[in-house]
C-alpha positions in Angstrom: 34.7 -62.7 -29.4 31.2 -61.9 -30.8 29.4 -62.1 -27.4 31.3 -59.3 -25.8 29.4 -56.5 -27.6 26.1 -58.1 -26.7 26.9 -58.3 -23.0 28.0 -54.7 -23.1 24.8 -53.6 -24.9 22.8 -55.5 -22.3 24.4 -53.6 -19.4 23.8 -50.2 -21.1 20.2 -51.1 -21.7 19.7 -52.2 -18.1 21.2 -48.9 -16.9 18.8 -47.0 -19.2 15.9 -49.0 -17.8 17.1 -48.2 -14.3 17.2 -44.5 -15.0 13.6 -44.7 -16.3 12.2 -45.9 -12.9 9.1 -44.1 -11.3 9.1 -41.4 -8.6 10.4 -42.3 -5.2 8.3 -41.8 -2.1 10.3 -38.8 -1.1 9.8 -37.1 -4.5 6.1 -37.8 -4.4 5.9 -36.3 -0.9 7.8 -33.2 -2.0 5.5 -32.7 -5.0 2.4 -33.0 -2.8 3.8 -30.4 -0.3 4.5 -28.0 -3.2 1.1 -28.4 -4.7 -0.6 -28.1 -1.3 1.3 -24.9 -0.5 0.2 -23.5 -3.9 -3.4 -24.4 -3.4 -3.4 -23.0 0.2 -1.9 -19.7 -1.2 -4.7 -19.5 -3.8 -7.4 -20.0 -1.2 -5.7 -17.6 1.2 -5.5 -14.8 -1.4 -9.1 -15.4 -2.3 -10.2 -15.2 1.3 -8.2 -12.0 1.8 -9.8 -10.5 -1.4 -13.3 -11.4 -0.1 -12.7 -9.8 3.3 -11.3 -6.7 1.7 -14.2 -6.4 -0.7 -16.7 -6.9 2.2 -15.0 -4.3 4.3 -14.9 -1.9 1.3 -18.6 -2.4 0.8 -19.4 -1.8 4.5 -17.3 1.3 4.6 -19.2 2.8 1.7 -22.5 2.0 3.4 -21.3 3.4 6.7 -20.3 6.7 5.1 -23.6 6.9 3.4 -25.5 6.4 6.7 -23.3 9.0 8.4 -24.1 11.6 5.7 -27.8 10.7 6.0 -27.6 12.1 9.6 -25.7 15.1 8.3 -28.5 15.9 5.8 -31.1 15.1 8.5 -29.6 17.9 10.8 -29.1 20.4 8.0 -32.6 22.0 8.4 -32.7 21.8 12.2 -32.1 24.7 14.6 -29.4 24.3 17.2 -31.9 24.4 20.1 -35.6 23.9 20.5 -37.5 26.6 18.7 -40.2 26.8 21.5 -38.4 26.3 24.8 -34.9 27.3 23.6 -31.9 26.6 25.9 -32.1 28.2 29.3 -29.9 28.3 32.3 -31.1 28.8 35.8 -28.5 31.1 37.3 -29.4 30.2 40.9 -29.4 26.4 40.6 -27.1 26.0 37.5 -29.7 23.7 35.9 -29.9 23.7 32.1 -33.3 23.4 30.4 -33.9 22.5 26.8 -30.8 20.3 26.1 -31.7 16.8 24.9 -35.0 15.2 24.1 -38.2 16.9 25.1 -41.3 15.0 26.2 -43.1 13.3 23.3 -40.0 12.9 21.2 -39.9 9.2 20.7 -38.7 8.7 17.1 -36.6 10.5 14.6 -39.4 12.4 12.9 -40.2 14.0 16.4 -36.8 15.5 16.7 -37.0 19.3 16.1 -33.5 20.6 17.1 -29.9 19.4 17.0 -29.3 19.1 20.7 -32.2 16.5 20.9 -29.8 14.1 19.2 -27.1 14.2 21.9 -26.4 10.6 22.9 -29.1 9.1 20.7 -28.5 5.8 18.8 -30.6 4.7 15.9 -30.6 0.9 16.1 -32.0 -1.8 13.8 -33.7 -3.8 16.5 -35.0 -3.6 20.1 -34.9 0.2 20.3 -35.4 1.4 23.9 -35.9 5.1 24.5 -34.8 4.6 28.2 -31.4 3.7 26.7 -31.5 6.6 24.3 -32.3 4.4 21.4 -34.7 5.0 18.5 -35.6 2.8 15.5 -33.1 3.0 12.7 -30.9 3.4 10.8 -32.5 6.5 9.4 -32.3 8.5 6.2 -32.2 12.2 5.7 -35.9 12.5 6.2 -35.9 10.6 9.5 -37.4 7.4 8.0 -36.1 4.0 8.9 -34.1 2.4 6.0 -35.6 -1.0 6.0 -33.1 -2.6 3.5 -30.4 -2.1 6.1 -32.2 -4.2 8.7 -31.1 -7.7 7.9 -33.1 -10.8 8.9 -32.0 -14.4 9.3 -32.6 -17.5 11.5 -30.2 -18.8 14.1 -29.4 -22.3 13.0 -28.8 -23.6 16.5 -31.9 -22.3 18.2 -34.2 -21.6 15.2 -34.9 -18.1 16.6 -35.3 -15.1 14.3 -32.3 -12.9 14.3 -31.9 -9.3 13.1 -28.5 -7.7 12.5 -27.3 -4.5 10.8 -26.4 -0.9 11.3 -26.3 1.5 14.2 -25.9 5.3 14.0 -24.8 6.9 17.3 -24.7 10.7 17.6 -22.9 13.0 20.0 -23.6 16.7 20.2 -21.0 18.9 21.9 -21.1 22.6 22.6 -17.8 24.1 21.6 -15.9 27.3 21.9 -16.3 29.7 19.0 -12.6 30.3 19.0 -11.5 26.6 19.3 -13.7 23.9 18.1 -11.6 21.3 19.9 -12.6 22.9 23.3 -15.8 21.3 24.6 -18.0 23.4 26.9 -20.7 22.4 29.3 -24.3 22.8 27.9 -24.9 25.5 30.5 -21.8 27.5 29.9 -22.2 31.2 29.2 -20.1 34.3 29.4 -21.3 37.5 31.2 -20.7 40.9 29.8 -17.3 42.3 30.8 -16.1 45.8 29.7 -16.2 46.0 26.0 -17.3 42.4 25.7 -21.1 42.3 25.6 -21.2 38.7 26.8 -22.5 35.5 25.1 -25.8 33.8 26.0 -26.0 30.1 26.8 -27.6 29.3 23.4 -25.1 31.3 21.3 -22.4 28.8 20.8 -21.4 26.5 18.0 -22.2 22.8 18.1 -20.1 19.9 17.0 -21.9 16.9 15.8 -20.2 13.5 15.7 -21.8 10.5 14.0 -20.4 7.0 14.6 -21.7 4.3 12.4 -21.3 0.7 13.5 -22.1 -2.7 12.0 -23.1 -5.7 14.1 -23.1 -9.1 12.4 -25.2 -12.1 13.2 -22.5 -13.6 15.5 -21.1 -10.3 16.9 -21.8 -9.4 20.6 -21.8 -5.7 19.8 -21.4 -3.4 16.8 -18.0 -2.7 15.4 -17.2 0.9 14.5 -16.9 1.3 10.7 -16.7 5.1 10.2 -17.0 8.4 12.1 -18.0 11.7 10.7 -17.9 15.1 12.5 -18.9 18.7 11.5 -19.5 22.1 13.1 -22.8 23.9 13.2 -21.8 27.6 13.8 
């Protein structure tokens, strides 16, 4: 009669020991999955934050470079102060729109229409392709700190990458700035209207700032800025 409680106690103790067993393989795998998902989420959020921070920094730089062009044009006349803008009524040819001979860099530019189609690039500027050294500041000087240098690990070649300022100048209607006119457009006198000469129209300047990274085939547009010169 005295052994029965001992056997009963032994069964309870064995059941307690059984309940204290370690993790099963399934439980371990589930734990690893949960931890892995958590770690992946942390790294993903960190990567998203880094990309957002990088894009924010580039946007601020691009807006600065666009406004540098705006300041650069502030003191320039719309058309060349010497040759002006002239239309040959017989042939329809326009003289004076775009770069004049001898204008090869930003400091040579002396009027706004010179800038039409010009890009200020960080490397390999070719005037035949309407490119000048850049990017430039409000004084027309190249901003050297925005020309980035590195080395291609695969080839060992020097690589430059950085910013591009591309400018478009449009002649627009004085009554509708969204209406783009040909450079040679003019209006003859008609009745009470005394006419409007070819060089007497507002200009719309549009600056597109792009960034080309080391492994990018071409610049990506970061910001665009437009304004009217009455």
